[in-house]
N, C-alpha and C positions, 0 to 999 in steps of 0.2 A: 232475190238476195240483197239487192241494192236498197229496197224499201226497208228491210230489216236493219240494215246498217244505219239508215237515216233515223229510224226510231230510236235505236240505241244511243245515238249521239245526243238526242234531246232528253234523255232520261236523267233524273237527278239521283244522287245517292239516297238510300233509304233514310239515313239520319237527317238529311236536309228536308225531306218530305215530312217526316215526323215532327221536326221543329216547326215547320210551317203550319201543320195541323194544330199543334198545341198553341201556337201563337194566335191563331184565329179563334180557337175555343176560349182561351184565357182573356182575349180582348173584348169578347162580347159582354160579359158581366161588367167590365169596366165602362164600356160604352153606355150600357143601360143605366148604371149608377150615375154616370156623368150627366146623362139626359135627365134623370130623376132630380138630381141636384139643381140643374138649370131651370126646370119647370116647376120646382117645388113652391116658390113664392106665388106663382099663378094658380097652382092647384089648391094650396092650403090657405093662401092669403098672407099678406106681409107680416102681420103680427105673429101668427103661428110659425111662419117660416124662420123668423129671426130668433125664435126661442126653441127651435128643434133642430135635429139632425136626422136625415133619412138615408136608408139604404135598402136595396133589394134583399129579401130573404128567400127561403126555399120556394114558396108559392105566394109570396106577397111582399109587402113593404113593412119595414120596421121603422117606427118613428120614436126617437128618443128625445126626452126633455129632462131638465134637471129639477122639475117640480112635480110632486105627486098630484097636487091639486090641478095643475095644468094638464097633466096626463089624463086625469079623470075627465076633465072638461072636454078635451079633444076627443076622447073615445066616446063620450056620451052625446055631446052636442054636434060634433062635426064629423064623426067617424064615417057614417054612411055617405055623406056628401063627398068627402075626400076619397073614399073608396070608388065611388062612381066616376069621379073626375080622373082618377088614376087608371081606371079600366078604359075610359075613353081614350086616354093617351097611349096606353100600352097593350090593351086588349084584356078581356076577361080571363083568359087562360094564364096570362102572366101575373095578374094581380087578383088573387082570389080573396085576400084578407089583408087587413092592416093590423099590426100589433103596436101598441103604444107602451113604451117602457120608460122607466125613470133611470137616468144615468148621466154620465158626463157628456157634455156636448161641445167641449172645446177642442 
């Protein structure tokens, strides 16, 4: 009986446990995006990095630039190389594809 009492004293209310779980789950994408942003200049090169914005998507990475010509150049010339470098950093299961879009980067 004493063992049961000790266990009960260490238990947290269900709402605290749920908050903790959601906090852990929601911070993981933020951490991945922060790491992606930090290593992006190394992965893509300084010129591409300063003209783009990146974030994780469902099964890959979305690269946004404000120029359609530059988006085409990235996807055609550098897409495979950038994909391989991202896979080396995050794993092939985490980054299966990169998408290059045109949009606002500010």
